[in-house]
Steps between C-alpha positions, in 0.01 A plus 500: 500500500461628146259802511317379190451155655376657821252717314370200308458298820316786665264533206433126501417507871265797470136394546265538205253787493206260535502176695489173299157333492413168660291401196767556235507175295854388588464590867156339526606171337807473723288592803247225432764232435698581814182534706406143408847392615468700822155356580622144449808560715282646775250210493766228499701651787204594722356147475827313546731714711245740648679812368435751225817658357540853369553453125552871424877459457443210258262716293750786492786272392294337223383839371860626496621196308221533242586868459848400387378274219602678175148522359351846456168451676659319797745786556209686664556278804830677567287766666523483879136600521379216278709259706332643808156431349592138427648433844190655659273263311691178568539566873133598522399182320709285737357641823147521362494136389665357812381719787193692388317235295620142558538519880148640560328235285705228670324578830150374399662215305696382805177527697339254259269759338602486134173672411630819665823520302356703211307746725818541707700563182256776411546657842878466474496679164311788660745506791795504260349773283416727794838427660691629198260791443548632854879484475486679165298777665706540820861421400733794574274631774619571853375153598679309220767739366711435193798594717427195718734201482304255278818282477395277209421813299850636554644165392297500178588862417871456567506181291346686206738795541806276530410316181467830318797701631763251622802646681586495871140485613428201278809323635401567862144388436618190312742391774231553764250300293746210474553509877123508553446209263777283645394576856142404419625173349644419842166581665609839632229772482720746312194704402466589869854639499416694184194651666722611789691729262188658353236593757429717802753408769250510789242292316759245389653480848160397637458256210839345574426476872167331424667252264768415756258456791269292281789272405639435849194516726411130439849402623399640840173308502281792392320438170381848407293386203314231691412754769396758238730765646604646160136510392409696811784747441383543140142569613616781730751641252251468213226687684737787581629497142142538376442797728825652377387444142172675572690796646714519186180536297433838659552808284720754673438857394869578471565189294204571274617856446852384418366246251281765339797735481712235333230440240460871440874536450470303178760275349816632666489264797347214306781507248769456763414151623331360810743640755469856373132462428415587857245229572352161430277417208216394735380746762279435804163548320600248230620256765168535680299444183710202399459321832129579526442377144693185586288441809178543302620267222613235748155508661341455158732206437399347832135521394582318176685226693207470742253455215718270288609289796152453643575694818179699449283195561698372797509808724239725653483857370694655794761223475527548123552876539765432765674249272511745209636778723765271649603374157532853362698626799721190502583548131614861531677450835680198358621689193623798703694297757651280230587807292664686789705195600607442138596866453734503799632144508442337161315218682125486549319292767192429286445151645523617860270802460240283325530255790420784741166562327437126495546495878268799538242311294533197728454720807184644341378143430461557125385172337754292309410588139457877551826501697686316222371751245599787730852360524528448124376851425743654750791296363435635149613848610844619601765321288405671172476830692857456624633378165354797312672724756832335417442553128390862540814562707713356219326722244528805726878449525536456124294812426668736747696691234204570272413859416230602556500240774147493643300431181757243386491327840121489515468369145771241561325382815173468307669294228651273767155450648362405158789257448425339836134467405615299197705283736198456729281400206754241389526368858122462519489297177788277614345436843155434352650239267755341734342483847317169449812325377712623790241442773405154375870404521503609865693819425322747728675807651612401852362821653149414378522166678606679819199731474261207458659301784462801730136544396425133572687471832398837644684694770657398825345669806646841576646561153322830447583619850869429440493686170329803652755514782790493254322762289584757767881497456452477124291816507751681723797419274307611192394821674858568608640458150235704321362447148831558322682215676221241552707345780214300652389354167861410412566339840190284460596422139842376611346278769247359254753432223775365732719379211818330630806730500304786341518707819879482506508595133289812555677611818843427350416708193392789724833484685696495172288788376591716802869405493535569126328838533731600787807371312421719198459800731846466657688827502206693351397795720305725265121435549426522127783260418382260772150503355638429153712216640198346675298522180772324301521230766125444478525475120774236521316300764176522303674335205633224727155447652330499162749243370445269797123517459527443123730201544273345761199552271681322216563206730133494602394475138766232448316287758256419220722211391489357853123535511458327165 
């Protein structure tokens, strides 16, 4: 390569001294326009096909194309960081509109209580706001590290990088994306294969096993879902995961001293990037504050829902206090389990975890209307939490070479959060305007109808006993894997999702991953060289996985034509 060309390319790739702002005119206008598109895509697909696609790759591609329009002011969008802001907003708008806002208000509507739609929308807005705030506070902690998988985030980051740099990596990513797209056209869950190249091997092995068992168990006359086996496993795994999360909130003296030493050392470590920086951007005290603030805010939101939905007048004081406490706990537990599953697997069992709290409400004999509001409030949390994690992961990858790294990373994360708030605001306006039209045409999210049917029909005898019995192995698997692998949560997630052929895709990708790593090592005996070979293998496989996920996401968005 020509040295002058190489120097120019390096200078172009160097991050700016200050991170681009979410409210810059060009960025803000593009953010709002694409957020409207994302919200409409989310609403149409959740009400017709029952899915909500990740539109982050679409946002990144549109931003890249606009950046190449030969008009001075639009050239700003050539910045990877501005593209990251736009893709954060459109994906946030999609999940917020479909999962966090429309699905919750569909619950009282399907119950025949149109008068509760607006109070439920208010509660869902609170759930969405707190959901995103908590993730903003605790991302890159030991509980939800930036080094975690977050597969959709890797796909978005690699798409943005490939569009900017080209070369071998762009070719590998592009070929993988085409394979992912074509496979998805033929109903193959290629995103599952992509996830298999990206995450923790132990966690993904349990996810793949769960998917495979969930697919084939009915062929042997054992319907796991009907018997609530996966729900029981998730209860046990979720309880242990919560205890593990509480333990991670402790401040260890050694860790605190190391963090203090790193701060005292000044900018040397911070300038070298996240790996050399010696620690995460969120320590145990910040994690503890973030989760406690989230719990307090969720409780306040539950009080608002209780007042707006008329729960106050329908329950005794002890019952009302119990309802508020259950709603607050359900909201934060739901977001954490969904977030952990999404971080490791790229899939989140939001419907199933909400159904668990619905069943608990039935066991406690909560009246119909308070239970419907509890379900709607719980359903408003989780998806936006997971999606923001994906977007923060993408930004973290794009900002890794900044110097000084830590201030640039923290400012970039804050600007992403502001961009997502714009997306959330747009989603709220779209949902507030469109819900009557969609619901009156019979277009209600299928999961909301399932919730209401379950509320009306109640439980079969022995359901809770069965779930508690299956909670025991779920807890044991989660305990065995520890907080870094989340094996119990991922096993339950696989059983709950049970997408046809997805298990084979995940397990096959894990086998290819091991074989490719060993093939690259052949003949290498030096430990340092072996480590370098393994790292290069992981880089190659990450590009393949990111391409598969990106291609599958493009196909999901393409389902809009089918829905229309």
